[in-house]
C-alpha positions in Angstrom: 0.0 0.0 -0.1 2.8 2.3 0.9 4.5 1.9 -2.4 1.6 3.8 -4.1 1.5 6.8 -1.8 3.6 9.9 -2.1 6.2 10.8 0.5 4.1 13.6 1.8 1.3 11.5 2.2 3.3 8.8 4.2 4.8 11.5 6.4 1.1 12.8 7.0 0.1 9.3 8.3 3.0 8.9 10.4 2.5 12.5 12.1 -1.2 11.7 12.6 -0.4 8.2 14.2 2.0 9.9 16.5 -0.5 12.8 17.5 -3.2 10.0 18.0 -1.0 7.7 20.2 0.2 10.6 22.3 -3.1 12.2 22.8 -4.4 10.0 25.8 -0.8 10.4 27.3 -1.2 14.1 27.2 -4.7 14.0 28.6 -3.3 11.9 31.5 -0.3 14.3 32.2 -2.8 17.4 32.1 -5.3 15.9 34.4 -2.8 14.7 37.0 -0.2 17.5 36.3 2.3 14.8 36.3 6.1 15.4 35.4 8.7 13.2 34.2 12.4 14.2 33.7 14.9 11.9 32.1 18.6 12.8 32.7 21.6 11.4 30.7 24.7 12.2 32.6 27.7 12.6 30.0 30.6 14.2 31.9 31.5 16.8 34.7 33.9 19.6 34.5 34.7 21.3 37.7 31.3 21.9 39.3 29.4 22.0 36.1 27.9 18.6 35.1 26.8 18.3 31.3 23.5 16.3 30.9 21.1 15.5 28.2 17.6 16.1 29.8 14.3 15.2 28.3 11.1 16.5 30.1 7.7 15.2 29.8 5.0 17.4 31.3 1.7 18.7 30.2 3.2 21.8 28.4 5.7 19.8 26.2 3.3 16.9 25.2 0.5 19.1 24.5 2.7 21.4 22.5 4.2 18.4 20.4 0.5 17.0 20.0 -0.7 20.2 18.5 2.4 20.6 16.4 2.3 17.0 14.9 -1.4 17.4 14.2 -1.1 20.5 12.1 2.1 19.1 10.4 0.0 16.1 9.5 -2.8 18.2 8.0 -0.2 20.3 6.2 1.7 17.4 4.7 -1.6 16.1 3.4 -2.4 19.3 1.9 1.1 19.1 0.4 0.4 15.9 -1.5 -1.9 17.9 -3.9 -0.5 21.3 -3.7 3.2 20.2 -4.5 2.2 17.4 -6.5 4.0 18.8 -9.6 7.4 19.5 -7.6 10.0 17.1 -9.0 11.7 17.5 -5.7 8.8 16.4 -3.5 10.9 13.9 -1.3 13.5 16.8 -0.6 10.6 19.0 0.3 9.1 16.2 2.7 12.4 15.6 4.3 13.1 19.4 5.0 9.6 19.8 6.5 10.1 16.5 8.7 13.5 17.9 9.9 11.6 21.2 10.8 9.0 19.2 12.8 11.8 17.2 14.4 13.6 20.3 15.5 10.4 21.7 17.0 9.9 18.9 19.1 13.5 19.0 20.4 13.0 22.4 21.6 9.9 21.5 23.3 11.0 18.5 25.2 14.6 19.6 26.1 14.6 21.9 29.1 18.7 22.4 29.0 19.9 25.3 27.2 22.9 23.8 25.6 20.8 20.8 24.1 18.1 23.2 23.3 20.3 24.6 20.8 19.8 21.5 18.7 16.2 22.4 18.2 16.7 26.3 18.1 19.4 26.1 15.5 17.7 23.3 13.6 14.7 25.7 13.2 16.8 28.5 11.7 18.7 26.4 9.5 15.8 24.4 8.1 13.8 27.5 7.7 16.3 29.1 5.7 16.3 26.0 3.4 12.7 26.2 3.1 12.5 30.0 2.4 14.8 29.8 -0.5 13.0 26.5 -1.8 11.9 28.2 -5.0 15.7 29.4 -5.6 15.2 32.8 -7.0 16.7 36.2 -6.0 13.7 37.1 -4.2 13.6 34.1 -2.1 17.3 34.4 -1.4 16.9 38.0 -0.1 13.9 36.7 2.1 16.0 33.8 3.3 19.1 36.0 4.3 16.8 38.6 6.1 15.2 35.5 8.0 18.4 33.8 8.8 20.4 36.9 9.8 17.5 38.0 12.2 17.3 34.7 13.8 21.1 34.7 14.3 20.8 37.4 16.8 18.7 35.2 18.8 21.2 32.3 18.6 24.1 34.5 19.8 21.8 35.5 22.8 21.2 32.0 23.7 25.0 31.3 23.6 25.6 34.4 25.9 22.8 33.2 28.4 24.6 29.7 28.3 27.9 31.2 29.1 26.5 33.3 31.9 24.7 30.4 33.5 28.1 28.5 33.9 27.8 30.4 37.3 24.9 28.3 38.4 26.7 25.1 37.6 23.8 23.9 35.3 21.6 24.9 32.5 18.3 23.2 33.5 15.5 25.8 32.7 13.1 24.7 35.2 16.0 24.9 38.2 17.0 28.4 37.8 17.3 30.9 40.7 18.2 34.5 41.1 21.7 35.6 41.2 23.9 38.8 40.6 23.9 38.4 36.8 20.2 37.3 36.4 19.5 40.9 34.6 21.8 40.1 31.9 20.6 36.5 31.4 17.0 37.8 31.3 17.9 40.3 28.7 19.6 37.8 26.7 16.7 35.3 26.8 14.1 38.1 26.1 16.2 39.4 23.0 16.5 35.7 21.7 12.6 35.2 22.2 11.8 38.6 20.4 14.1 37.7 17.4 12.4 34.3 17.0 8.9 35.7 17.6 9.4 38.7 15.4 8.7 41.4 18.0 9.6 44.9 17.2 12.2 46.0 16.1 12.8 42.4 14.6 9.5 42.2 12.8 10.5 42.4 9.0 11.6 39.1 8.5 8.2 37.7 9.1 6.3 39.0 5.9 9.6 38.4 4.0 9.5 34.7 4.9 6.3 34.4 2.8 8.6 33.7 0.0 8.5 29.9 1.0 6.0 27.6 -0.3 2.4 27.9 1.2 2.3 24.7 3.0 5.7 25.9 4.9 4.1 29.3 5.6 1.1 27.3 7.3 3.5 25.4 9.5 5.9 28.3 10.2 3.3 30.8 11.2 1.1 28.4 13.1 3.0 26.3 15.3 6.6 26.0 14.8 9.2 28.9 14.1 7.4 31.9 15.3 6.0 30.3 18.4 9.6 29.2 19.5 10.1 32.6 21.2 6.8 32.5 23.0 7.5 29.0 24.1 11.0 29.8 25.4 9.5 32.7 27.6 6.7 30.3 28.9 9.4 27.9 30.0 11.5 30.5 31.5 8.7 32.4 33.0 9.1 31.5 36.7 12.6 32.9 36.6 11.9 35.9 34.2 9.2 37.3 36.6 11.9 37.6 39.2 12.9 41.0 37.5 10.5 43.9 38.0 11.4 45.5 34.6 10.6 42.3 32.6 7.0 42.6 32.4 6.8 46.4 31.7 9.4 46.2 28.9 7.4 43.1 27.4 4.1 44.8 27.8 5.4 48.0 25.9 7.0 45.9 23.0 4.1 43.6 22.6 1.5 46.3 22.4 3.6 48.2 19.8 3.9 45.0 17.8 0.3 44.5 18.0 -0.6 47.9 17.0 1.9 47.9 14.1 1.0 44.7 12.5 -2.8 45.5 12.8 -2.5 48.7 11.1 0.0 47.6 8.4 -2.3 44.5 7.3 -5.0 47.2 6.5 -2.6 48.5 3.8 -1.5 45.4 2.4 -2.7 43.7 -0.8 -0.8 40.4 -0.7 -3.0 37.7 0.5 0.0 35.8 2.3 1.4 38.9 3.8 -2.0 39.9 5.2 -2.2 36.5 7.1 1.4 36.9 8.0 1.0 40.3 9.6 -2.1 38.6 11.4 0.3 36.1 12.7 2.5 39.0 14.0 -0.4 40.6 15.8 -1.5 37.3 17.4 2.3 37.0 18.8 1.8 40.3 20.3 -1.4 39.2 21.9 0.5 36.0 23.5 3.4 38.2 24.6 0.8 40.6 26.2 -0.6 37.8 28.1 2.8 36.8 29.3 3.5 40.4 30.4 0.5 40.2 32.5 1.9 37.2 34.1 -0.4 34.6 32.7 1.5 31.7 31.3 -1.2 29.3 30.9 -3.5 31.7 29.2 -0.5 32.5 26.6 -0.2 29.0 25.9 -3.9 28.5 25.6 -4.1 31.2 22.9 -0.9 29.8 21.3 -2.8 26.4 20.7 -6.0 28.0 19.4 -4.2 30.5 17.2 -2.1 27.8 15.8 -5.3 25.6 14.7 -7.1 28.4 12.9 -4.0 30.1 11.4 -2.9 26.7 9.7 -6.5 26.5 8.4 -6.5 30.2 7.2 -3.0 29.3 5.3 -4.4 26.2 3.7 -7.4 28.1 2.4 -5.0 31.0 1.1 -2.9 28.4 -0.7 -6.0 26.8 -2.3 -7.1 30.3 -3.5 -3.6 31.1 -4.9 -3.1 27.8 -6.7 -6.6 28.0 -8.5 -5.9 31.6 -9.3 -2.8 30.8 -11.3 -0.5 31.8 -8.5 -1.9 35.5 -8.2 -1.6 36.7 -4.6 -3.1 40.2 -5.1 -6.5 40.2 -3.4 -7.6 43.0 -5.7 -7.5 40.5 -8.6 -9.9 38.1 -6.9 -13.6 38.0 -6.6 -16.7 35.7 -6.5 -14.6 32.9 -5.0 -17.5 32.0 -3.0 -19.7 30.9 -5.8 -17.0 28.4 -7.3 -15.4 27.2 -4.1 -17.9 27.0 -1.3 -16.2 24.7 0.8 -12.9 26.8 0.9 -15.0 29.8 1.5 -16.7 28.3 4.3 -13.4 27.2 5.9 -11.6 30.6 5.3 -14.6 32.4 7.0 -14.5 30.2 10.1 -10.8 30.9 10.3 -11.2 34.7 9.8 -13.8 34.8 12.4 -11.7 32.8 15.0 -9.0 35.3 14.4 -11.4 38.3 15.0 -12.6 36.5 18.2 -16.1 35.9 17.1 -18.1 34.4 19.8 -18.0 30.5 20.4 -15.1 30.0 17.9 -11.8 28.7 19.4 -10.2 32.2 19.1 -12.8 33.7 21.1 -12.2 31.7 24.3 -8.6 32.7 24.5 -8.4 36.1 23.0 -11.3 37.6 24.8 -10.1 36.2 28.2 -6.9 37.9 27.6 -8.5 41.3 26.5 -10.7 40.9 29.7 -7.4 40.2 31.8 -5.7 43.4 30.3 -8.8 45.6 31.3 -8.6 44.1 34.9 -4.9 44.6 35.1 -3.3 47.8 36.5 -2.0 49.1 33.2 -2.3 52.6 31.9 -5.3 53.8 30.0 -3.1 54.5 26.8 -1.9 51.0 26.8 -5.5 49.6 27.1 -6.7 51.9 24.4 -3.9 50.7 22.1 -4.6 47.1 22.6 -8.4 47.5 21.8 -7.7 49.8 18.7 -5.4 46.9 17.7 -8.2 44.4 18.2 -10.5 46.5 15.9 -7.8 46.7 13.2 -7.6 42.8 13.2 -11.4 42.7 12.4 -10.8 45.3 9.9 -8.1 43.7 7.9 -10.0 40.1 8.3 -13.2 41.5 6.7 -11.3 43.6 4.3 -9.7 40.3 2.9 -12.9 38.6 2.6 -14.7 41.5 0.9 -11.7 41.7 -1.8 -11.4 38.1 -2.2 -14.5 36.1 -1.5 -17.4 38.3 -2.2 -16.5 41.1 -4.7 -17.0 40.9 -8.3 -14.5 39.4 -10.6 -11.6 41.7 -11.8 -9.3 39.6 -13.4 -8.8 36.2 -14.5 -11.6 33.7 -13.6 -11.2 31.5 -10.6 -10.8 27.9 -11.5 -11.8 25.4 -8.7 -10.1 22.6 -10.1 -8.9 21.4 -6.5 -12.2 21.8 -5.1 -12.8 18.1 -5.1 -9.4 16.9 -4.0 -9.6 14.4 -1.2 -6.0 15.5 0.1 -7.2 19.2 0.4 -10.7 18.6 1.7 -9.6 16.0 4.3 -6.8 18.5 5.7 -9.2 21.6 5.7 -12.2 19.8 7.1 -10.1 18.6 10.0 -8.8 21.8 10.8 -12.0 23.4 10.5 -13.7 21.1 12.9 -10.9 21.7 15.4 -11.0 25.4 14.9 -14.6 25.6 16.1 -14.3 23.0 18.9 -10.9 23.2 20.1 -11.3 26.6 22.2 -14.2 25.2 24.2 -12.3 21.9 24.9 -9.2 23.6 25.9 -11.0 26.3 28.1 -12.7 23.6 30.3 -9.3 21.9 30.9 -7.6 25.5 31.5 -10.3 26.7 33.7 -10.1 23.7 35.8 -6.7 24.4 36.9 -6.4 28.0 36.8 -9.9 29.5 37.1 -8.5 33.0 38.0 -11.7 34.7 39.0 -12.2 38.3 38.2 -15.4 40.7 37.8 -15.6 43.3 35.2 -18.5 45.9 34.8 -20.7 45.7 31.8 -19.2 48.6 29.8 -15.6 46.7 30.1 -17.2 43.4 29.4 -18.5 44.7 26.1 -15.3 46.4 24.9 -14.0 43.4 22.9 -17.4 43.0 21.0 -17.5 46.9 20.4 -14.0 46.8 19.0 -14.8 44.0 16.7 -18.0 45.8 15.4 -15.9 48.9 15.1 -13.2 47.1 13.1 -15.8 45.9 10.6 -17.4 49.4 10.3 -13.7 50.5 9.5 -13.2 47.6 7.0 -16.2 48.5 5.2 -15.1 52.3 4.8 -11.4 51.5 4.1 -12.0 48.8 1.5 -10.6 49.9 -2.0 -11.0 47.5 -4.8 -8.9 49.6 -7.2 -5.3 49.1 -8.1 -4.3 52.2 -6.5 -0.7 52.3 -5.3 -0.2 55.7 -4.8 2.3 56.1 -1.9 2.8 59.9 -2.0 0.9 60.1 1.4 3.7 59.7 3.6 1.5 58.3 6.5 0.2 55.6 4.2 3.8 54.7 3.2 4.8 54.8 7.0 2.1 52.2 8.0 2.5 50.1 4.9 6.2 49.5 5.5 5.8 48.4 9.1 6.9 51.7 10.5 9.8 51.8 8.1 11.0 48.7 9.5 11.0 47.0 6.0 13.3 49.3 4.3 15.3 49.9 7.3 16.2 46.3 8.0 17.1 45.5 4.5 18.6 48.3 2.1 20.5 50.4 4.7 21.9 47.6 6.5 22.9 45.8 3.3 24.4 49.0 1.9 26.4 49.8 5.2 27.7 46.1 5.3 28.6 46.2 1.7 30.3 49.7 1.8 32.0 48.7 5.0 33.4 45.5 3.6 34.4 47.3 0.2 36.2 50.1 2.2 38.0 47.5 4.7 39.0 45.5 1.6 40.4 48.5 0.0 42.3 49.9 2.9 43.3 46.5 4.6 43.5 43.7 2.1 44.3 45.6 -1.0 46.3 48.3 1.1 48.3 47.9 4.2 48.4 44.2 4.0 50.0 44.4 0.5 52.4 47.1 1.4 53.6 45.4 4.7 53.0 41.5 3.4 53.6 40.0 0.0 53.6 42.8 -2.4 55.8 45.0 -0.1 58.4 42.5 0.2 58.4 41.6 -3.4 58.9 45.3 -4.1 61.7 45.6 -1.7 63.7 42.3 -2.7 63.2 43.2 -6.4 64.5 46.8 -5.9 67.4 45.6 -3.8 68.4 43.0 -6.5 68.2 45.5 -9.3 70.3 47.9 -7.5 72.9 45.2 -6.7 72.9 44.2 -10.3 73.4 47.8 -11.5 76.2 48.1 -9.0 77.7 45.0 -10.3 77.4 45.7 -13.9 78.7 49.3 -14.0 81.3 49.1 -11.5 83.4 46.0 -12.8 86.8 47.7 -12.8 86.0 49.2 -9.2 85.4 45.6 -8.0 88.6 44.2 -9.6 90.6 47.1 -8.1 88.9 46.6 -4.7 89.8 42.8 -4.7 93.5 43.7 -5.6 93.7 46.1 -2.8 92.2 43.7 -0.4 94.5 41.0 -1.2 97.4 43.5 -1.0 96.4 44.6 2.4 95.9 41.2 3.5 99.4 40.0 2.4 101.1 43.0 4.1 99.2 42.3 7.3 100.2 38.6 7.0 103.9 39.5 6.5 104.0 42.0 9.5 
């Protein structure tokens, strides 16, 4: 049977089998709050023992379960989406390495060994972003890998600083006199991986990867690694008073920037990428409010409906002859009702519509932000960003699903493909029901009771309705790319982060490298090195040759006089 299946279908079945087997074990660990740590002692240097540790608990098992379930659906989708790719096996191996790296990151609580998964995600993501092998993909891959490299260096610095504790186990850290620098390094590492300000520009650039990769990266793997690292470190990070306030400020700025920027974007995949960025800001917001479990809850629900959103977008792009501009789309609901239904459910879950999976986690985070003691300005920025989420979600639906046809007709050739329908329907069912199931588990352990007045309770609903009204008014179906308005250009380029993080840095590094090469490699090193030695020896030999050729008689006379002087001295 397996001989007739594609490599992507086989990997999908393996991942789904793993997810089904591990699900009852996950439920057991969640219900009994059990922990199992396995340590392999390798060697000891002075007072530092080097161990390879694996931790099984409710967080790691549930995260692995969600990752493998989404990866299974994505690989099933890839069996149809990537069916014409001549290197499908290579693509499958890369995605499986990606999933393996994420599982290593999840199960290993020791920082040096955690680098296996952390660096694995960075390397494999670079290989996947440049998968189509053109200049645009290479540029996007370089921005991605260089931005993530900053986080890798921060992890290495924190490993060096934690030598003072004599171990690197995340769950057994305590406060010491260099705690501030360890916390700063870990925070910067998480910010680069989760694309928080000012490291946000690589996330939309990573859309150069194939759509199944985007669905995997933006739902439960690469971008959530930073959030997961902060969740693991949260008991230690909360020992510093500045941590929560700094993370709150950065997360709200990221949330607002992504929400406004997505309303000016016309690329279908980049709009969804910016929505991922805004939801990562919501997770960081929850962590800054001190609620680790609620951040994990939103991470799971977001992963499920975001993967569904990307698969529906991939279906639309595939059938629109690889057109990604939403201004070229229209009347998709008429020819692809199943895809339209799934995309609307994912969009509504993203907005936090009642009784869908996003509502249970996102609404609770918004209510917690109003209950906490943050400033009025921060609270208003959070709810404005929430309204922007509804605005760009409805704008996306208006332009692509329900507007009139403006370009080539939609060809629903994949609407009856079982690979696509099975993956999208599984994620649709989970996107509807997972929030209620997870909330019952979450509230069972951490009820966190608080009471809000009616006007604060209705603020999230008012923000969504205001966003809908704003989306209706801001909807432009024409191809108007007039960026003469400086404010529009400011918001559409992610507050100038996109041009600042690519062209100026690239130009600066190239100019610096050219000047260093001219002044050092082609300058001083040549003068004092090989060329200088060659010049000196050649000139000396030429001078010697000239002296010998033109002063032949002088040398004979000098030799005779020398012999005479020596003979006289000898006779005396």
